[in-house]
C-alpha positions as CSV (number, residue, x, y, z in Angstrom):
1,M,-46.3,-56.8,25.4
2,K,-47.0,-53.1,25.9
3,I,-44.6,-53.0,28.8
4,I,-41.8,-54.6,26.7
5,T,-42.4,-52.2,23.8
6,T,-42.2,-49.2,26.1
7,I,-39.0,-50.4,27.7
8,L,-37.5,-51.1,24.2
9,L,-38.4,-47.6,23.0
10,I,-36.8,-46.0,26.1
11,F,-33.7,-48.1,25.5
12,I,-33.4,-47.1,21.9
13,S,-34.0,-43.4,22.7
14,T,-31.3,-43.4,25.4
15,F,-28.9,-45.2,23.1
16,T,-29.5,-42.8,20.2
17,F,-29.1,-39.8,22.5
18,A,-25.8,-41.0,23.9
19,Q,-24.5,-41.8,20.4
20,G,-25.5,-38.4,19.1
21,G,-24.0,-36.6,22.0
22,A,-20.6,-38.3,21.6
23,M,-20.6,-37.7,17.8
24,A,-21.6,-34.1,18.4
25,D,-18.7,-33.7,20.8
26,L,-16.3,-35.0,18.1
27,K,-17.8,-32.6,15.5
28,F,-17.3,-29.6,17.9
29,E,-13.7,-30.7,18.6
30,E,-13.1,-30.8,14.8
31,A,-14.6,-27.3,14.5
32,E,-12.2,-26.1,17.2
33,I,-9.2,-27.7,15.5
34,A,-10.1,-26.1,12.2
35,F,-10.6,-22.7,13.9
36,N,-7.1,-22.9,15.5
37,K,-5.7,-23.6,12.0
38,Q,-7.6,-20.5,10.8
39,D,-9.6,-22.7,8.5
40,Y,-12.9,-20.8,9.1
41,E,-14.9,-22.4,6.3
42,T,-14.3,-25.9,7.7
43,T,-15.1,-24.6,11.2
44,I,-18.5,-23.5,10.0
45,K,-19.1,-26.7,8.2
46,K,-18.3,-28.7,11.3
47,L,-20.5,-26.5,13.4
48,D,-23.4,-27.2,11.0
49,E,-22.9,-30.9,11.6
50,F,-22.7,-30.3,15.4
51,D,-25.9,-28.3,15.5
52,K,-27.7,-30.9,13.3
53,L,-26.7,-33.8,15.6
54,L,-27.9,-31.9,18.7
55,G,-31.1,-30.7,17.1
56,S,-30.5,-27.2,18.7
57,I,-27.9,-24.5,18.8
58,K,-25.6,-24.2,21.8
59,D,-24.2,-20.8,22.9
60,K,-20.6,-22.1,22.4
61,S,-21.5,-23.2,18.8
62,L,-23.1,-19.9,18.0
63,Y,-20.2,-17.9,19.5
64,L,-17.6,-19.9,17.4
65,R,-19.7,-19.5,14.3
66,I,-19.9,-15.7,14.8
67,I,-16.1,-15.4,15.3
68,S,-15.5,-17.5,12.2
69,Q,-17.9,-15.6,10.1
70,D,-16.3,-12.3,11.2
71,K,-12.9,-13.7,10.1
72,L,-14.3,-14.5,6.7
73,F,-16.1,-11.2,6.3
74,E,-14.1,-8.7,4.1
75,P,-15.7,-5.3,4.1
76,S,-13.4,-4.1,1.3
77,K,-15.0,-6.8,-1.0
78,L,-18.6,-6.2,0.2
79,Y,-19.6,-4.7,-3.1
80,E,-17.5,-7.0,-5.3
81,N,-19.1,-10.3,-4.3
82,E,-22.7,-11.0,-3.3
83,S,-21.5,-13.8,-1.1
84,Q,-20.0,-11.2,1.2
85,F,-23.3,-9.5,1.6
86,N,-25.0,-12.8,2.4
87,L,-22.2,-13.6,4.9
88,Q,-22.6,-10.3,6.7
89,T,-26.4,-10.8,6.8
90,S,-26.0,-14.1,8.4
91,L,-23.3,-12.7,10.8
92,R,-25.6,-9.9,11.8
93,K,-28.5,-12.3,12.5
94,N,-26.3,-14.6,14.6
95,A,-24.7,-11.8,16.5
96,S,-28.1,-10.3,17.4
97,A,-29.4,-13.8,18.4
98,Y,-26.3,-14.4,20.7
99,L,-26.6,-11.0,22.4
100,K,-30.3,-11.5,23.1
101,A,-29.9,-15.1,24.3
102,M,-26.9,-14.3,26.6
103,E,-27.9,-10.9,27.9
104,S,-29.3,-12.3,31.2
105,N,-26.1,-14.3,31.9
106,G,-24.1,-11.2,32.7
107,L,-21.2,-9.5,30.9
108,D,-18.1,-11.5,29.9
109,E,-15.4,-11.3,27.3
110,R,-17.4,-13.3,24.7
111,Y,-20.3,-11.0,25.1
112,R,-18.1,-8.0,24.6
113,E,-16.5,-9.5,21.5
114,V,-19.8,-10.3,19.9
115,Y,-21.2,-6.9,20.8
116,A,-18.2,-5.2,19.1
117,I,-18.8,-7.2,16.0
118,N,-22.5,-6.4,15.9
119,E,-21.7,-2.7,16.3
120,K,-19.2,-2.8,13.4
121,L,-21.9,-4.3,11.2
122,A,-24.0,-1.2,11.7
123,N,-21.8,0.5,9.0
124,Y,-23.1,-1.8,6.3
125,P,-26.4,-2.2,4.5
126,I,-29.1,-4.4,5.9
127,E,-31.5,-4.4,3.0
128,K,-30.5,-6.1,-0.3
129,T,-32.0,-3.2,-2.3
130,V,-29.7,-0.8,-0.5
131,W,-26.7,-3.1,-1.1
132,I,-27.5,-3.2,-4.9
133,K,-27.5,0.6,-5.1
134,E,-24.3,0.8,-3.3
135,K,-22.8,-1.9,-5.5
136,Q,-23.8,0.0,-8.6
137,K,-22.2,3.1,-7.2
138,S,-19.0,1.2,-6.3
139,D,-18.8,-0.4,-9.8
140,L,-19.2,3.1,-11.4
141,E,-16.4,4.6,-9.2
142,K,-14.2,1.6,-10.0
143,Q,-14.7,2.0,-13.7
144,E,-13.9,5.7,-13.5
145,A,-10.8,5.0,-11.4
146,E,-9.6,2.4,-13.9
147,K,-10.2,4.8,-16.7
148,K,-8.2,7.5,-14.9
149,N,-5.4,5.1,-14.0
150,K,-5.2,4.0,-17.7
151,E,-5.0,7.6,-18.8
152,L,-2.3,8.3,-16.2
153,E,-0.4,5.2,-17.2
154,D,-0.5,6.2,-20.9
155,F,0.6,9.7,-19.9
156,Y,3.6,8.5,-18.0
157,R,4.5,5.9,-20.7
158,E,4.7,8.7,-23.2
159,L,6.4,11.1,-20.7
160,T,9.1,8.8,-19.4
161,P,11.4,8.7,-22.5
162,K,11.2,12.5,-22.6
163,I,12.2,12.9,-18.9
164,E,15.0,10.4,-19.3
165,A,16.4,12.2,-22.4
166,W,16.2,15.6,-20.8
167,E,19.5,17.1,-19.6
168,W,20.5,20.4,-18.1
169,D,23.5,20.6,-20.5
170,E,24.2,18.4,-23.5
171,K,27.8,18.1,-22.4
172,I,26.8,16.1,-19.3
173,K,24.5,13.2,-19.8
174,I,23.3,10.5,-17.3
175,G,24.3,7.0,-18.4
176,K,27.1,8.3,-20.7
177,N,30.8,7.4,-20.4
178,I,32.6,10.5,-19.0
179,K,35.8,9.7,-20.9
180,S,33.8,9.6,-24.1
181,L,32.2,13.0,-23.3
182,K,35.6,14.4,-22.6
183,K,36.7,13.5,-26.1
184,L,33.5,15.1,-27.6
185,Y,33.8,18.3,-25.5
186,P,37.5,18.6,-24.6
187,E,37.3,22.3,-23.9
188,F,34.5,21.8,-21.5
189,Y,36.2,19.1,-19.5
190,K,39.8,20.4,-19.9
191,P,39.7,22.3,-16.6
192,F,38.9,19.1,-14.8
193,D,41.6,16.8,-16.0
194,G,43.3,14.9,-13.2
195,K,40.6,16.0,-10.6
196,Y,39.3,12.5,-9.9
197,N,39.1,11.8,-6.2
198,S,38.6,8.4,-4.5
199,V,36.0,8.7,-1.7
200,D,33.6,6.4,0.1
201,K,30.6,8.8,0.2
202,L,29.4,12.0,-1.3
203,N,27.0,14.0,0.8
204,I,25.0,16.6,-1.0
205,N,22.1,17.0,1.4
206,I,19.7,15.0,-0.8
207,I,21.2,11.6,-0.6
208,N,24.3,9.7,0.5
209,W,25.6,8.2,-2.7
210,G,28.7,5.9,-2.9
211,S,31.1,6.5,-5.8
212,K,34.6,5.8,-6.8
213,N,35.0,8.7,-9.2
214,I,33.9,12.2,-8.5
215,L,34.6,15.3,-10.6
216,N,34.3,18.6,-8.7
217,L,33.5,21.3,-11.3
218,R,33.8,24.3,-9.1
219,D,35.0,26.7,-11.8
220,L,31.7,26.4,-13.7
221,E,28.0,26.3,-13.1
222,V,28.3,22.5,-12.6
223,K,29.1,21.7,-9.0
224,V,29.5,17.9,-8.9
225,I,29.5,15.0,-11.3
226,V,29.3,11.5,-9.9
227,A,30.5,8.6,-12.1
228,E,30.6,4.9,-11.4
229,N,33.0,2.9,-13.5
230,D,33.2,6.1,-15.7
231,I,29.4,6.1,-16.3
232,I,27.7,9.3,-15.1
233,T,24.9,8.6,-12.6
234,H,24.4,11.9,-10.9
235,Y,25.3,15.6,-11.4
236,V,24.6,18.8,-9.6
237,L,24.5,22.4,-10.9
238,E,24.3,25.7,-9.2
239,L,21.2,27.8,-10.1
240,S,20.1,31.3,-9.6
241,E,16.5,32.2,-8.6
242,T,15.9,33.5,-12.1
243,S,17.1,30.2,-13.7
244,K,15.1,28.2,-11.2
245,I,11.9,30.1,-12.3
246,K,12.8,29.7,-16.0
247,F,13.4,25.9,-15.7
248,L,10.2,25.3,-13.7
249,D,8.2,27.2,-16.3
250,K,10.0,25.2,-19.1
251,W,9.2,21.9,-17.3
252,E,5.5,22.8,-16.9
253,K,5.2,23.7,-20.6
254,E,7.2,20.7,-21.9
255,F,6.0,17.9,-19.5
256,G,2.8,19.2,-17.9
257,E,2.0,20.3,-14.3
258,K,1.3,16.8,-13.0
259,A,4.8,15.6,-13.9
260,I,6.2,18.0,-11.3
261,S,6.1,17.3,-7.5
262,E,7.3,19.4,-4.6
263,Y,8.9,17.9,-1.5
264,L,10.0,19.4,1.8
265,S,12.5,18.0,4.3
266,D,11.4,16.9,7.7
267,D,12.9,20.0,9.3
268,G,11.4,22.3,6.7
269,N,14.7,23.9,5.7
270,V,15.3,22.2,2.4
271,G,12.8,21.7,-0.5
272,M,12.8,20.1,-3.9
273,Y,10.9,20.4,-7.1
274,V,11.1,17.0,-8.8
275,L,10.4,16.1,-12.4
276,Q,9.8,12.3,-12.4
277,S,7.8,9.4,-13.7
278,P,6.7,6.5,-11.5
279,I,7.9,4.0,-14.1
280,S,11.4,5.5,-14.3
281,N,14.4,5.5,-12.0
282,I,15.5,8.9,-13.3
283,K,14.9,12.0,-11.2
284,I,15.5,15.6,-12.3
285,Y,15.2,18.1,-9.5
286,I,15.7,21.7,-8.3
287,Q,16.7,21.9,-4.6
288,Y,16.4,25.0,-2.5
289,V,17.7,25.8,0.9
290,K,15.8,28.1,3.3
291,I,17.3,30.4,5.9
292,N,14.8,32.2,8.2
293,G,12.0,30.7,6.1
294,Y,13.2,32.1,2.7
295,P,15.0,30.3,-0.1
296,T,18.6,31.5,-0.4
297,S,20.2,29.1,-2.8
298,Y,19.3,26.7,-5.6
299,N,20.8,23.6,-7.1
300,G,19.6,21.6,-10.1
301,G,20.5,18.0,-10.7
302,K,19.7,14.7,-12.3
303,I,20.2,11.3,-10.8
304,K,19.8,7.7,-11.8
305,N,18.8,4.8,-9.4
306,G,18.2,7.2,-6.5
307,E,14.8,5.9,-5.6
308,K,15.8,4.2,-2.3
309,D,17.3,7.2,-0.5
310,F,16.2,10.1,-2.6
311,F,13.1,11.0,-0.5
312,K,14.4,9.5,2.8
313,F,14.2,12.8,4.7
314,Y,11.4,14.4,2.6
315,K,7.6,14.4,2.5
316,K,5.6,15.3,-0.5
317,I,3.6,18.5,-0.2
318,K,2.3,18.9,-3.7
């Protein structure tokens, strides 16, 4: 009877082990399938089931778990969500365990990869108390940034209508019908009757701007007016250095220093002071051209819908 019982126990044990091994293989296959689909949470869930069936942790399971956890770890959200701290704590533990267990097996790509992950984690807090302090600091910085952004948003919301309404000359206005303006200011526009030209492009160093109707006002301070379907979208005036200084001072007093930006062309030969709001498609600018490092000429202008190409060859320097 004792012999029969022993044989039966051996049979059951062997059968159970074989069944568990096959099921474990299926779970690992499911983990790999989920990983290839970039479903890393499911991957970890299947690895949990695989490890439980085996009753131990295999190096291939630990490696896949580490890579999946690393994919789920978002350092930018570390101080936003406690689950990210818990994740990186587990990831750190698993990476250290893998490196220790596989060190005697020699260097391979998997070892290199886990080592790199472990080194990256050195930049983040280990202790929960340290994480809490850093989170409090991050929350405070975020609140201050939100407050600043709100103040800036309010500033530009109030500023934008003023910028859009501002003109160099009351006789030339962005968004107005040029024919209507000619009726209002016949003497001003009289020298330019019949001077419409049909062209494909107008190149004025700042942008390439397509237009059907262009007025060249060479007899006055105004150099160019661009109109599309008789609606003025851009105009350029010639300025002196004195008038440039006067207008910049006027802008600063009327709109504030932070409403004015300075840009420089890629070659460093052309610069611009730009009065603008990030919530408006209107740009008011003073352009200057340098020769031998010194500004020699100035143009002023106002443009609508020039966002796409306006800064194409410029970088902001202030």
